[in-house]
Each structure stands twice: as structure tokens, then as C-alpha cells.
C-alpha positions in Angstrom: 102.9 6.7 232.8 99.9 5.9 231.1 96.9 8.0 232.3 94.5 4.7 232.1 96.9 2.7 234.2 97.0 5.6 237.2 93.2 6.3 237.0 92.7 2.4 237.2 95.1 2.3 240.1 93.6 5.5 242.0 90.0 4.1 241.7 90.7 0.7 242.8 92.8 1.9 245.9 91.0 5.4 246.8 89.5 4.0 250.3 93.2 3.5 251.3 94.3 7.1 251.0 93.2 10.3 252.3 90.7 12.1 250.2 92.5 15.1 250.2 95.7 13.8 249.0 94.6 11.7 246.1 95.2 14.5 243.5 99.1 14.5 244.6 99.1 10.9 244.6 98.0 10.8 241.0 100.4 13.7 240.0 103.1 11.5 241.4 102.4 8.4 239.7 101.7 10.2 236.2 105.3 11.4 236.6 106.7 8.0 238.0 108.2 5.6 235.3 106.9 2.0 234.8 109.1 0.4 237.2 108.3 2.5 240.1 104.8 2.2 239.3 105.0 -1.4 239.2 106.9 -1.3 242.7 104.0 0.9 244.1 101.4 -1.4 242.8 103.0 -4.2 245.3 102.5 -2.2 248.4 100.6 -3.7 250.7 98.0 -1.4 252.0 96.4 -1.4 255.4 92.5 -1.5 255.5 91.1 1.2 257.3 88.3 -0.6 258.0 90.0 -3.6 259.4 92.2 -1.3 261.5 88.9 0.2 262.9 87.7 -3.0 264.0 90.6 -4.2 265.5 90.7 -0.9 267.4 87.1 -1.3 268.5 87.9 -5.0 269.7 91.0 -5.4 270.7 92.2 -1.6 271.0 92.7 -1.7 274.7 95.6 -4.4 274.1 97.4 -1.9 271.5 96.9 -4.2 268.5 95.8 -1.5 266.4 98.8 0.5 267.1 101.1 -2.3 266.5 99.2 -2.8 263.0 100.2 0.8 262.1 103.9 0.3 263.1 103.5 2.5 266.2 105.2 0.0 268.6 105.7 2.3 271.3 102.2 3.4 271.6 101.1 -0.2 271.2 103.3 -1.6 274.4 101.9 1.6 276.5 98.2 0.7 275.5 99.3 -3.2 276.2 100.7 -2.4 279.6 98.2 0.4 280.9 95.1 -1.0 279.4 94.5 1.8 276.8 95.6 4.3 279.4 92.3 3.0 281.3 90.3 3.3 278.2 91.2 6.9 277.3 93.4 6.4 274.6 91.7 3.5 273.3 88.4 5.5 272.7 90.6 8.4 271.2 91.9 5.8 268.8 88.1 4.7 268.0 87.8 8.5 265.7 91.3 8.7 264.5 92.9 5.2 263.6 91.1 5.4 260.0 93.0 8.4 259.3 96.1 7.2 260.7 95.9 4.1 258.6 95.1 6.1 255.4 98.2 8.2 256.4 100.4 5.1 256.5 99.4 4.2 253.1 100.1 7.4 251.5 103.6 8.0 253.1 104.3 4.3 252.1 103.4 4.9 248.4 105.0 8.5 248.5 108.3 7.0 249.6 108.7 4.8 246.7 107.8 7.4 244.3 
């Protein structure tokens, strides 16, 4: 794979991935062929900032967990009001990392 294309992809999308895993992502993209790179470029990435805003305003309803494809936890938060607000507060501090990990895992599944 062309190093310039990989660098451009990583620079454009680095806010969607954990900083400590960008090196591994870059290495896998360099090893990938053109079709896998094109497929990886089409993956819908979740914006961690948007997920955080959803968690701040609608976290008690579990919307942030539904967006992260954690349906069971979303239903639990919906039915219990975020476990009386405790799980909602915890999510304010952890939801961005979860979104970045989800994006990383989705890309690595393709590669």
C-alpha cells in the first residue's frame, strides 16, 4: 500500500482511534492491499465528541450505549435511569475511549 495514502488516512482520522493503537493501525494499513484499504476507508466511524455530548444530555436514557452497539447496557440504563445516575456519571468519563476502541476494532476486523 502507498505510504502517502496511509499517512493521509491516519492523519485525517486520528481523532477516531486510541492514540496508543495508531502505530498498529498504520502497520496493518501498510500491509493491506488496495481493496481492503478501500473497504476500511468506507467504514462509518463514531465521533467520540458526539458520543460524549449524547452521554451528557441523554445518557440517563442509554442513548450513548445504543450508539456504541451495547444494547443490553442501553436497555439497563433506560429502565433504571442510568442506575440512578451512577452509571451515567461513569459513562461521562469513559464513553470517548469506548467509541475510539469500537472504531479501532471495526477497522481491524476488516484488515
